[in-house]
C-alpha positions in Angstrom: 0.0 0.0 0.0 1.3 3.4 -1.0 2.1 5.9 1.8 0.2 9.2 1.8 2.6 12.2 2.0 0.0 15.1 1.7 -3.8 15.4 1.4 -5.3 18.5 -0.1 -9.0 18.9 0.1 -8.9 22.1 -1.8 -7.1 25.4 -1.0 -9.0 28.6 -1.5 -7.5 32.0 -1.1 -8.9 35.5 -2.0 -7.5 35.1 -5.6 -7.2 31.4 -6.5 -8.3 27.9 -5.8 -6.2 24.7 -5.9 -8.3 21.6 -6.6 -8.1 18.6 -4.2 -5.4 16.0 -4.6 -3.5 13.4 -2.7 0.2 13.0 -3.0 1.6 9.5 -2.5 5.1 8.2 -2.2 6.4 7.6 -5.7 4.4 10.5 -7.3 5.2 13.8 -8.8 2.4 16.4 -9.1 2.6 19.5 -11.3 0.6 22.4 -10.0 0.3 24.9 -12.9 -0.2 28.5 -11.8 -0.9 29.4 -15.5 0.9 32.8 -15.3 4.0 34.4 -14.0 1.9 37.4 -12.9 2.4 37.5 -9.1 4.2 34.1 -9.3 6.4 34.8 -6.2 3.4 35.7 -4.1 1.4 32.6 -5.1 4.5 30.4 -4.8 5.1 31.6 -1.2 1.5 30.9 -0.1 1.4 27.5 -1.8 4.9 26.3 -0.7 4.3 27.4 2.9 1.1 25.4 3.0 2.5 22.3 1.3 5.6 22.3 3.5 3.6 22.7 6.7 4.9 26.2 7.6 1.4 27.7 7.3 -1.5 25.5 8.6 -4.5 25.2 6.4 -7.7 23.5 7.4 -8.0 21.5 4.2 -4.4 20.3 4.0 -2.9 17.4 6.0 0.9 17.0 5.7 1.7 13.4 6.7 5.4 13.7 5.9 7.5 16.8 5.9 8.1 18.3 2.5 11.2 20.4 1.9 11.0 23.3 -0.6 14.1 23.7 -2.8 15.0 27.3 -2.1 17.1 29.3 -4.6 20.4 30.6 -3.3 20.3 34.2 -2.1 22.9 36.3 -0.4 22.8 39.7 1.1 24.5 42.6 -0.7 27.0 43.0 2.1 27.8 39.3 2.2 28.0 39.0 -1.6 30.5 41.9 -1.8 32.6 41.6 1.3 32.4 38.1 2.6 30.9 35.8 0.0 29.6 32.4 0.9 31.8 29.4 -0.1 30.4 26.1 -1.3 31.6 24.4 1.8 29.8 26.9 4.1 26.6 26.7 2.0 26.6 22.9 2.2 27.4 22.8 5.9 24.4 25.1 6.6 22.0 23.6 4.0 22.8 20.0 3.4 23.2 16.6 5.1 27.0 16.2 4.6 26.8 12.4 5.0 24.6 12.1 2.0 26.0 11.5 -1.5 24.1 14.5 -3.0 26.1 16.9 -0.7 29.3 15.8 -2.5 28.0 15.9 -6.1 28.8 19.6 -6.7 32.5 18.7 -6.3 32.3 16.5 -9.4 32.4 19.7 -11.5 35.8 20.7 -12.5 37.4 23.4 -10.3 34.7 23.3 -7.6 36.1 23.0 -4.0 34.9 23.8 -0.5 36.6 27.2 -0.8 35.0 28.1 -4.1 32.8 31.2 -3.7 29.2 30.4 -4.6 29.0 33.7 -6.6 31.9 32.5 -8.7 30.3 29.2 -9.7 29.3 28.9 -13.4 25.6 29.2 -14.0 24.8 25.5 -14.1 26.8 24.6 -11.0 25.3 27.6 -9.1 21.8 26.5 -9.9 22.4 22.9 -9.1 24.0 23.6 -5.7 20.7 24.2 -4.0 19.2 21.1 -5.7 22.0 18.9 -4.3 21.7 20.4 -0.9 17.9 19.8 -0.8 18.1 16.3 -2.1 20.7 15.4 0.5 18.2 16.2 3.2 14.9 14.9 1.9 13.2 12.6 -0.7 10.0 14.7 -0.3 10.5 17.8 -2.3 8.5 20.9 -3.5 10.2 22.9 -6.2 9.9 25.4 -9.1 11.9 25.8 -12.3 12.0 29.5 -12.5 15.1 31.1 -13.9 17.2 27.9 -14.2 17.5 27.6 -18.0 16.7 24.6 -20.2 19.8 22.5 -19.4 19.5 22.9 -15.7 15.7 22.4 -15.9 16.3 19.0 -17.5 19.0 18.0 -15.1 17.0 19.1 -12.0 13.8 17.4 -13.2 15.6 14.2 -14.0 17.3 14.1 -10.6 14.0 14.7 -8.8 12.2 12.2 -11.1 14.8 9.5 -10.1 14.3 10.3 -6.4 10.5 10.0 -6.9 10.9 6.6 -8.6 12.9 5.4 -5.6 10.2 6.2 -3.0 10.4 10.0 -2.9 7.6 12.4 -3.7 7.6 15.8 -5.4 5.4 18.8 -6.1 6.4 21.0 -9.1 5.0 24.5 -8.9 5.3 26.1 -12.4 3.5 28.3 -14.9 3.7 26.0 -17.8 2.5 22.5 -18.6 5.8 21.4 -20.4 6.3 18.7 -17.8 2.7 17.6 -17.7 3.3 14.3 -19.4 6.3 13.5 -17.2 4.4 13.9 -13.9 2.0 11.5 -12.2 -0.7 14.1 -11.7 -1.5 17.5 -13.2 -3.7 20.3 -11.9 -4.3 23.9 -12.7 -5.0 26.7 -10.3 -8.3 28.3 -10.8 -8.4 32.1 -10.5 -11.3 33.6 -8.6 -10.8 37.3 -9.6 
């Protein structure tokens, strides 16, 4: 019997509605927001509910879901004391997991490499590796990562899902619709 990770009986806000669904182990659900207008606002509301940070009467989180955050650094830190790959992983990854070490497979990347100096692909994959080192239950988006990284990120998460993980992809397109177990579209109320 498949284990339930999350039950959603329908999420209604002032501006949108997410239809009911159940997320089981071994599934990946695509929640299509249909538009990048106010994407960050909608994403924050949805990820906070799905990850259990914000309680919602119609959502039961049976297993903790980790949202894959994009790397951000303050202006001061970026310019005067940039974060290194080693520091980032120590703070954001399970260092005993194989994914925490995958970033070092790229040529020239060491613990002392500054995150801001990583090439685009490696920079975008760093947070993916960190998140996957901590959890097999993931919520993520594909905003701003480019085609090559999108494919790499999606494949890694798909492999995790096939091996007992679960994922919720929050996006504005249906490109990955046929590669996900379930697909649903947000309905706008205004």
